[in-house]
N, C-alpha and C positions, 0 to 999 in steps of 0.2 A: 463476642464471647459470652457463653452462657454456662450455668451450672445446672445439674439436675435438680438440686433443691429449689431453684427458682421456678422450675416447671412442675414440680410435684403438686398434684391435685388441681392443676389448671384445667378448665374445660377445653375439650377439643371440638371444634365446629366444622361442619361441612360448609365451605364458603358459598357454594352455589345455592344450596337449599336453606341455609341459615338455621341448621338443625344441630343440636348437641349430639355428638357421637359417643361421648363418655368423658372420663377424666384421666389425666396422665397418672399412671401408677408406678411406672418404671421406665428404664431405658434399656435397649438392646445394644450390646457391645460385641463387635466381631473380634476374632482373634488377631486381626491386623490393626487394632487400635482405632476403630472408627465407631461412632454411634450410628447404627444402621436404621434404627426405628425407635418409636416410642411405644410403650405398652400402655393400653388404655383399658380401664374397667368399663364394662357396659353399664347402661343406665338401670336396667331392670334386674329382677331377681334371677332370671334364667339367662341373662346375657353372659356370654363367655368373654374372657380376655381376648383382645385383638391387638394386632400390631399395625402401626401407621408408619410406612417406610419414610425415611427422612426426605426422599425426593418428592413425595406427594405433599409435603408441608410447604405452604406458600409463605407463611410468616409466623414468627413467635412474638406474641405481644405480652405485656405485663399482666393482662387479664384473660388471655386465652391463646390457643394455638389454632391457626386456620389451615384446613386441609383443602387443597385445590381439586384433587381427584379422589372422591370417596371410593371408587371402584378398586383402588390399590390397597385399601384397608382389608386385612385378612386375618384369619385365625392364627394362633401361635403354632409354628411348625418346629417341633423339636428334632425332626429328622432332616434338617436343612443340609445342603452340601458343604457349608462352611460352619464351623462351631460358633454358636452365639451364646453370649453370657448376659446375665442381667445383673443390675447393681443390687437390688434388694430381693426380688422374688426368685423362685426356682433355684434354690441353693446359690444365691447371688454372691457377688464379690465384696459386698459391704463388710467392713471390718476384717478383711483378709489381710495378712501381713504383706507389706511391700518391701522388697530388698532391691538395692542398686545392683547393677551388673558386676560391681566390685565386691559384693557380699555384705554391704553395710545395710543394717535394718533401718528403714526410713520411717516406719510407723504403720498404722492400720488405715486402709482405704476408707475415706468418708464420703468423697464426692468427686466428680470429674468436671473439668472445664473443656468445653468443645465449641467449635465454630458452628453457627447455625446453618450456614449455607451448604457445607459439604459434610458436616458431622465429624470432622477430624478432632480427635482428642489431643489437646495441647498441654494439659496439666492434670495433676491429681492432687486433691486435698487429702492430707494425711493427718492423723492424730496420734499422740502418744498417751492418750487417756484424759479423763476429765480434769484432773488437777493440773496436768501439764498444759492443757488447753487454756485454763484460767490464767496460769502464770506466764506462759510463753506464747500462747496462741497457736492456732493450727498452722501447719506448713503447707506450702504449695510446691509440688515437685513438677518441674517443667521438663518435657521430653518431646523430641521430634520423631523418635523411632517407635515402632509398635511395641507394646508390652508383651511379655511372655507369661501366660496364665498357666500355672501349674496346679497340681492337686492340693499342695499345701501353702504355696506362696505365689505372689506376683512379682516378676522381675522387670524392672524398668531400666532404661539406659538414660542416665541423668545428664542434662546439659551442663557443661562446665561454666 
């Protein structure tokens, strides 16, 4: 299990060429609750953001991410057949309110927990604000069902 904050700013390497492709800047989340790709910033001034599909990643290490097939790395496609959301960039989901399917406000989205192998999101780290985090700590909301991303809030089906 991994969180986005553990991946942020890690270098992404082409495993075969031993070359740095960029650094992790965000994650792509599909509407069915999966991490589909990592968003990486290019190395140079004119390099554009690119996405690394989760299936092309051979391993996640504590010091970097290894990509097995560089040919699958592509430019960001906003007209994809399935809606894609980002955690921080492109009007991301970060700090968006999370409600349970019963209508209970759970907090604001801070981070996601996902499995590295298939990218399935298994939990969401939520916050009630700075002071609540200090006194109570952040909460982790676990779910097995896909979230519903709306214009104003995110709805999750909480495990009992």
